[in-house]
C-alpha positions in Angstrom: -9.7 0.7 -40.2 -8.2 -2.7 -39.7 -9.3 -4.5 -36.5 -5.8 -6.0 -36.1 -4.2 -2.5 -36.2 -6.7 -1.2 -33.5 -6.0 -4.3 -31.3 -2.3 -3.9 -31.6 -2.6 -0.1 -30.9 -4.5 -0.9 -27.7 -2.0 -3.5 -26.6 0.8 -1.0 -27.2 -1.0 1.6 -25.1 -1.6 -0.9 -22.3 2.0 -1.9 -22.3 3.0 1.8 -22.1 0.8 2.4 -19.1 2.0 -0.7 -17.3 5.6 0.2 -17.8 4.9 3.7 -16.6 3.1 2.5 -13.5 6.0 0.1 -12.6 8.6 2.9 -13.0 6.5 5.1 -10.7 6.1 2.2 -8.2 9.9 1.8 -8.1 10.4 5.5 -7.7 7.9 5.8 -4.9 9.5 2.8 -3.1 12.8 4.7 -3.2 11.1 7.8 -1.9 9.2 6.0 0.9 12.5 4.3 2.0 14.4 7.6 2.0 11.5 9.3 3.8 11.5 6.6 6.5 15.2 7.2 7.2 14.4 10.9 7.5 11.6 10.1 9.9 13.9 7.9 12.0 16.3 10.9 12.4 13.4 13.2 13.6 11.3 11.0 15.8 11.4 7.9 18.0 10.2 4.6 16.5 11.2 2.0 14.0 10.2 2.5 10.4 9.0 -0.6 8.4 9.5 -1.0 4.7 8.3 -3.9 2.6 6.0 -5.4 -0.1 2.3 -5.7 -0.3 0.9 -8.8 -2.1 -2.7 -8.5 -3.1 -4.7 -5.5 -4.1 -2.9 -3.4 -4.8 0.4 -5.1 -5.4 3.3 -2.8 -4.5 5.4 -1.2 -1.8 4.4 -0.4 1.8 6.1 1.7 4.4 4.8 2.2 8.0 5.9 4.4 10.9 4.8 4.1 14.5 4.5 7.3 16.6 3.9 5.3 19.8 2.9 1.7 20.7 -0.6 2.1 19.1 -0.6 4.9 16.4 1.0 4.5 13.0 0.9 6.0 9.5 1.3 3.8 6.4 2.0 4.7 2.8 1.2 2.3 0.0 2.1 2.6 -3.7 0.7 -0.1 -5.9 -0.8 -1.4 -9.1 -3.8 -3.5 -10.0 -6.2 -3.9 -12.9 -4.6 -1.1 -15.0 -4.7 1.2 -11.9 -1.8 2.9 -10.1 -2.5 4.4 -6.7 -0.7 6.1 -3.8 -2.4 5.7 -0.4 -1.9 7.3 2.9 -3.4 5.7 6.0 -3.7 6.4 9.8 -3.9 3.1 11.8 -4.6 2.4 15.4 -3.2 -0.9 16.7 -4.7 -3.0 19.5 -2.2 -5.4 21.2 -3.4 -9.0 21.5 -0.3 -10.3 23.2 -2.1 -11.0 26.4 -4.6 -13.2 24.6 -2.4 -14.9 22.1 1.4 -14.8 21.5 3.7 -11.8 21.9 3.8 -9.5 18.9 0.2 -10.2 17.7 -2.2 -7.2 17.2 -5.2 -6.1 15.2 -5.6 -2.7 13.7 -8.2 -0.3 12.2 -7.9 3.0 10.4 -8.5 5.1 7.4 -7.1 7.5 4.9 -7.1 8.7 1.3 -5.7 7.7 -2.1 -5.0 9.2 -5.5 -3.8 7.7 -8.8 -4.6 6.9 -12.4 -6.9 4.3 -13.8 -7.7 3.0 -17.2 -11.5 3.0 -17.3 -13.9 2.6 -20.3 -11.0 3.1 -22.7 -9.8 6.3 -21.1 -7.1 7.0 -18.5 -8.6 8.9 -15.6 -7.3 10.5 -12.4 -8.8 8.8 -9.4 -9.1 9.9 -5.8 -11.1 8.7 -2.8 -11.2 7.4 0.7 -9.9 4.2 2.2 -10.6 2.1 5.3 -8.4 -0.6 6.6 -8.7 -3.4 9.2 -6.2 -6.2 9.7 -4.2 -8.6 11.8 -0.5 -7.9 12.4 2.4 -10.0 13.7 5.8 -8.8 14.6 8.5 -11.4 15.2 10.3 -11.1 18.5 13.8 -12.2 17.4 14.0 -11.0 13.8 13.2 -7.6 12.3 10.2 -8.7 10.4 6.5 -7.8 10.5 3.7 -9.6 8.7 0.1 -8.4 8.2 -3.2 -9.5 6.6 -5.7 -6.8 5.8 -8.9 -5.7 4.1 -8.6 -2.2 2.6 -11.9 -1.1 0.8 -11.5 2.0 -1.3 -14.3 4.4 -2.4 -13.4 6.4 -5.5 -15.0 9.7 -6.4 -15.0 9.2 -10.2 -14.9 5.4 -11.0 -16.4 2.3 -9.4 -15.1 1.5 -5.9 -12.9 -1.3 -4.9 -14.5 -3.0 -1.9 -12.7 -6.4 -2.2 -9.1 -5.3 -1.6 -7.3 -7.9 0.5 -3.6 -8.2 0.9 -0.7 -9.7 2.8 2.3 -7.5 3.6 5.8 -8.3 4.8 7.9 -5.5 6.2 11.5 -5.2 7.3 11.8 -3.2 10.6 14.7 -0.7 10.2 17.0 -0.1 13.1 15.3 -2.5 15.4 17.1 -2.9 18.7 
């Protein structure tokens, strides 16, 4: 078989999976946003929806049940991988030590997705940890965070160097 044909075939397959992952990311962003509006109608709190820049690159949505406890959903892509992650986070207020709106957080959760590995597309699942710094602006509905989110996969090599910056719009902030 011609080497050029094989290379072109692999490029076509990679392009197909990248397009599919981006479509799924857009769909999940819409679902997260709609879900956050539904959560707002059912419980107290201010949902946050935004982007995550790093590993993975994608969408993030977070909802606080009280001043310290939150759940976060992340849908993202990286290195021919698409994942959806659910996390529980506990936030510790640092406002007394620094400026108002500053906190650090720690938590964990799980993920699932698809990954291109050793020439094959594989289903992946595993556990995630997260630790980060968080700042919520006092006068505008914006939240910024910097985190480290190591992920341990059951079937492929783990991702322990997953750092990201997120920016979230705070919906219905009073």
